[in-house]
C-alpha positions as CSV (number, residue, x, y, z in Angstrom):
1,X,-133.6,19.2,-17.5
2,X,-134.3,15.4,-17.7
3,X,-136.3,14.1,-20.6
4,X,-139.8,14.3,-19.3
5,X,-142.8,13.4,-21.4
6,X,-144.9,16.5,-22.4
7,X,-148.6,16.1,-22.3
8,X,-150.6,18.4,-24.6
9,X,-154.2,19.1,-23.7
10,X,-156.4,20.1,-26.7
11,X,-154.5,21.4,-29.7
12,X,-151.6,23.2,-27.9
13,X,-148.3,21.5,-28.2
14,X,-145.5,22.4,-25.8
15,X,-141.9,21.9,-26.6
16,X,-139.5,21.0,-23.8
17,X,-137.1,23.4,-25.5
18,X,-139.2,26.5,-24.6
19,X,-138.2,28.5,-21.6
20,X,-140.7,28.0,-18.8
21,X,-140.9,29.8,-15.5
22,X,-141.1,26.8,-13.1
23,X,-142.5,27.3,-9.6
24,X,-142.6,24.7,-6.9
25,X,-145.6,24.4,-4.6
26,X,-146.6,21.9,-1.9
27,X,-150.0,23.3,-1.1
28,X,-152.9,24.4,-3.2
29,X,-156.2,26.3,-2.6
30,X,-159.1,26.2,-5.0
31,X,-161.9,28.8,-5.1
32,X,-164.7,29.1,-7.6
33,X,-166.6,32.1,-9.0
34,X,-169.7,32.0,-11.2
35,X,-167.8,30.7,-14.3
36,X,-164.2,30.4,-13.3
37,X,-161.9,28.4,-11.1
38,X,-159.1,30.2,-9.3
39,X,-156.2,28.0,-8.2
40,X,-153.6,29.4,-5.8
41,X,-150.3,27.6,-5.2
42,X,-148.3,28.0,-2.1
43,X,-144.9,26.9,-0.7
44,X,-145.3,25.8,2.9
45,X,-142.1,25.6,5.0
46,X,-141.4,25.6,8.7
47,X,-140.0,28.7,10.4
48,X,-138.2,28.8,13.7
49,X,-138.5,32.0,15.7
50,X,-137.9,32.3,19.5
51,X,-137.6,28.5,19.7
52,X,-141.1,28.0,18.3
53,X,-141.7,26.2,15.0
54,X,-144.5,27.5,12.9
55,X,-145.5,27.0,9.3
56,X,-144.9,29.9,6.9
57,X,-146.5,30.1,3.5
58,X,-145.5,32.0,0.3
59,X,-147.9,32.5,-2.6
60,X,-146.1,31.2,-5.7
61,X,-148.6,31.3,-8.5
62,X,-152.3,31.9,-9.4
63,X,-154.1,30.3,-12.3
64,X,-157.6,31.3,-13.4
65,X,-159.4,29.0,-15.8
66,X,-162.9,28.8,-17.2
67,X,-164.9,25.9,-15.7
68,X,-164.9,23.9,-19.0
69,X,-161.1,24.2,-19.4
70,X,-160.6,23.2,-15.7
71,X,-162.8,20.1,-16.2
72,X,-160.6,19.0,-19.1
73,X,-157.4,19.7,-17.0
74,X,-158.8,17.7,-14.0
75,X,-159.7,14.8,-16.3
76,X,-156.2,14.8,-17.8
77,X,-154.5,15.0,-14.4
78,X,-156.7,12.2,-13.0
79,X,-155.7,10.0,-16.0
80,X,-152.0,10.7,-15.6
81,X,-152.1,9.7,-12.0
82,X,-154.3,6.6,-12.7
83,X,-151.9,5.5,-15.5
84,X,-148.8,6.0,-13.2
85,X,-150.4,4.0,-10.4
86,X,-151.3,1.2,-12.8
87,X,-147.8,1.1,-14.4
88,X,-145.9,1.2,-11.1
89,X,-148.5,-0.9,-9.1
90,X,-148.3,1.7,-6.4
91,X,-151.1,3.8,-4.9
92,X,-150.5,7.4,-4.0
93,X,-152.1,8.7,-0.8
94,X,-154.8,11.3,-1.3
95,X,-153.8,14.3,0.9
96,X,-157.2,16.0,0.5
97,X,-159.7,15.3,3.2
98,X,-163.0,14.0,1.9
99,X,-165.8,16.6,1.7
100,X,-169.4,15.4,2.3
101,X,-170.5,17.8,-0.5
102,X,-168.3,16.1,-3.2
103,X,-170.4,15.0,-6.1
104,X,-167.8,12.6,-7.5
105,X,-165.3,10.3,-5.9
106,X,-162.0,9.8,-7.8
107,X,-159.9,8.1,-5.1
108,X,-160.6,6.6,-1.7
C-alpha cells in the first residue's frame, strides 16, 4: 500500500498498519432518517447480455452516522477536496446534479 496521509477526525487516530477491509465504489446514495444519515455505496459496471449493454450495480457498503457526526465528516471531506484543488490548481467536476432544495452551495 502506498504511503497515503491518514486524516483523523476528532480524537480517533488511524494507523496505516491496521488491517482495513477496503471496498471500492463509484456510486453513492444518501438517505436521511429523523436523526441519522444512511450512506449506501455501490459499484456500477456495464453488463452485456444478448447483445444489449445495461448497467449492473452491486451494493458494497452501508454506513449509518448520526447527523452531527456526518456534518463533521462532510466538512472534513469538503476541505480535503478544496485543499487538493488549491495545491494542484485543478478543479474536479461535480458529478451530482444541483438540487433546488439545497440549502448550501459548496461547488458550482
